[in-house]
C-alpha positions in Angstrom: -15.2 -27.9 -51.1 -13.6 -23.9 -51.3 -15.2 -21.3 -49.0 -16.6 -18.7 -51.6 -16.4 -15.3 -50.5 -19.7 -13.3 -50.6 -19.9 -10.9 -53.6 -19.6 -7.4 -52.5 -22.6 -5.2 -52.7 -22.2 -2.7 -55.8 -21.9 0.9 -54.8 -25.1 3.3 -55.1 -24.0 5.4 -57.9 -22.6 2.2 -60.0 -26.2 0.6 -59.3 -27.9 3.9 -60.6 -25.7 3.8 -64.0 -26.5 0.4 -64.3 -30.5 0.7 -63.9 -30.9 3.9 -66.3 -28.9 2.0 -69.0 -30.5 -1.4 -68.8 -34.1 -0.2 -67.0 -35.5 0.0 -70.3 -35.6 -2.0 -73.7 -34.5 -0.6 -77.0 -37.4 0.4 -79.3 -38.8 -2.6 -81.7 -37.4 -2.9 -85.1 -40.2 -3.4 -87.6 -39.9 -6.6 -90.2 -40.7 -4.0 -92.9 -37.8 -1.7 -91.9 -35.2 -4.8 -92.2 -36.1 -6.1 -95.6 -35.1 -4.2 -98.7 -37.1 -4.9 -102.1 -35.6 -4.2 -105.5 -37.6 -4.7 -108.7 -36.8 -7.8 -110.5 -34.8 -6.9 -114.1 -36.6 -8.6 -117.0 -35.3 -11.7 -118.5 -34.0 -11.3 -121.6 -35.5 -13.6 -124.3 -32.6 -13.4 -126.8 -30.4 -14.9 -123.5 -32.3 -18.1 -123.7 -33.4 -18.4 -127.6 -32.3 -21.7 -128.9 -30.5 -21.2 -132.0 -29.1 -24.7 -133.4 -26.4 -23.4 -135.5 -25.0 -21.8 -132.6 -25.5 -25.2 -131.0 -23.9 -27.1 -133.8 -20.8 -24.8 -133.8 -20.3 -24.9 -130.1 -20.7 -28.8 -129.4 -19.4 -30.5 -132.6 -16.3 -28.2 -133.6 
């Protein structure tokens, strides 16, 4: 076993500085403030349209 030295007592000004900095919790952040909402873009019906001629040209040639 090793002998441990007792920790030194902090000075008064250092302790007061820590207490002033960490005495209170930061303000709460509401969940509404953490989420960004954007409107969805409408789908382009021409993009999803099925064209049998285009399909035949793409996969047969």
